[in-house]
C-alpha positions in Angstrom: 7.9 7.8 2.6 6.9 5.8 -0.5 9.5 4.0 -2.4 8.6 2.5 -5.8 9.5 -1.2 -5.5 12.1 -2.7 -7.8 10.2 -5.2 -10.0 11.7 -8.4 -11.4 12.2 -9.0 -15.1 11.7 -12.4 -16.7 14.7 -14.3 -17.9 15.4 -17.7 -19.5 17.5 -18.7 -16.5 18.8 -17.2 -13.3 22.1 -15.4 -13.6 25.2 -17.4 -12.6 28.4 -16.4 -10.9 29.2 -15.0 -7.5 27.6 -11.8 -6.2 24.0 -12.7 -6.9 21.3 -13.1 -4.2 18.6 -15.6 -5.2 15.1 -15.3 -3.6 11.9 -17.2 -3.9 9.4 -15.7 -6.4 5.9 -15.9 -4.9 2.5 -15.7 -6.7 0.8 -12.7 -5.0 0.6 -9.0 -4.9 3.7 -6.9 -4.3 3.2 -4.8 -1.2 5.0 -2.1 0.8 3.9 -2.2 4.5 4.3 1.3 5.9 3.9 2.0 9.6 4.4 5.5 11.0 2.7 8.0 13.3 -0.3 8.2 10.8 -0.9 4.4 11.2 -0.4 1.4 8.9 -0.7 1.5 5.1 -0.3 -1.4 2.7 0.8 0.2 -0.5 0.6 -1.5 -3.9 3.3 -0.9 -6.5 1.1 1.9 -7.8 0.8 3.5 -4.3 -2.8 2.5 -3.6 -3.5 1.8 0.1 -5.0 -1.7 0.6 -4.7 -1.8 4.4 -8.5 -2.2 4.6 -8.4 -5.3 2.3 -6.0 -7.2 4.5 -6.8 -6.4 8.2 -4.7 -9.3 9.6 -1.6 -8.0 7.9 -2.4 -4.4 9.0 -2.8 -5.6 12.6 0.5 -7.6 12.4 2.4 -4.6 11.1 0.9 -2.4 13.7 2.0 -4.8 16.4 5.7 -4.7 15.4 8.0 -3.3 18.1 9.1 -0.2 16.3 8.1 3.5 15.9 8.1 3.3 12.1 9.0 0.9 9.3 8.7 0.3 5.6 8.7 -3.4 4.7 8.8 -4.7 1.1 7.0 -8.0 0.6 4.4 -10.0 -1.2 0.8 -10.7 -0.1 -0.3 -14.2 -0.7 -3.1 -16.6 0.3 -2.0 -20.2 0.5 -4.0 -23.4 0.0 -4.1 -26.2 2.5 -0.8 -27.4 1.2 0.9 -24.1 1.9 1.3 -23.2 -1.8 0.2 -19.6 -2.7 -2.9 -19.5 -5.0 -3.0 -16.1 -6.8 -6.7 -16.3 -7.7 -7.7 -16.6 -4.0 -6.5 -13.0 -3.6 -9.4 -12.0 -5.9 -12.1 -13.9 -4.1 -13.3 -11.1 -1.9 -13.9 -10.5 1.8 -14.3 -14.1 2.8 -10.5 -14.9 2.2 -8.8 -11.6 3.1 -8.2 -12.7 6.7 -6.1 -15.6 5.3 -3.7 -13.3 3.6 0.0 -13.4 4.6 2.7 -10.9 4.0 6.0 -12.6 3.0 8.4 -9.9 4.0 11.8 -9.9 2.2 13.3 -6.4 2.7 13.4 -3.7 5.3 13.7 -0.2 3.7 13.2 2.0 6.7 13.2 1.4 10.5 12.5 4.0 13.2 13.1 6.9 10.8 16.4 5.5 9.5 16.6 5.0 5.7 18.3 1.6 5.2 18.5 1.6 1.4 22.3 2.2 1.4 22.9 -0.7 3.8 23.8 -4.1 2.3 20.8 -6.3 1.6 22.2 -8.9 4.0 22.2 -6.4 6.8 18.6 -5.2 6.0 17.4 -8.8 5.9 19.1 -9.5 9.3 17.4 -6.4 10.8 14.1 -7.5 9.3 14.5 -11.0 10.8 15.2 -9.5 14.2 12.2 -7.2 14.0 9.9 -10.2 13.0 11.4 -12.5 15.7 10.4 -9.9 18.3 6.8 -10.1 16.9 6.8 -13.9 17.5 6.2 -13.2 21.2 2.8 -11.7 20.3 -0.6 -13.6 20.2 -1.0 -16.0 17.2 -3.3 -13.6 15.4 -0.5 -11.1 15.1 2.5 -13.4 14.4 4.5 -13.2 11.2 4.0 -16.4 9.2 6.4 -18.0 6.7 6.1 -21.0 4.4 8.8 -21.9 1.9 7.7 -22.6 -1.6 9.7 -22.4 -4.9 7.5 -21.5 -7.9 10.3 -19.4 -9.3 13.5 -17.5 -8.3 14.3 -13.9 -8.3 17.9 -12.8 -8.5 19.5 -9.4 -7.6 22.9 -8.1 -6.8 23.4 -7.6 -3.1 24.4 -3.9 -3.4 21.4 -3.2 -5.7 18.0 -1.8 -4.6 
């Protein structure tokens, strides 16, 4: 299953009012992490498989406790201060092991398409899946660092 990611549109300011979900906008590559019987693929928004470029992320997704999943996220490489530096993603093999996947949506889990589920439910299921991974060795743990370079907004019942 490949699902074209929903991409943000620039705006002068975030939308106001109730009903909007605001998320951190990171400075990286949008990526769909797909795991199934065929293995793990890291799919760009144009469906190129970059699993070979980010072996640490590929290994972490492979170690998740599920039969299959499709996770929407952003690949970043952070500086020593924890802030993502986009140009580091282009530096080649010497930094690829430092790449992190900031996972923000779970589209499929164990063969079940979750796109019709509310975003809050998908995020809760994703958090549970990643918490289970926290019991793994450090090289396969999910990492998260908060940073606010921008904000993305979407309606909770949207894609």
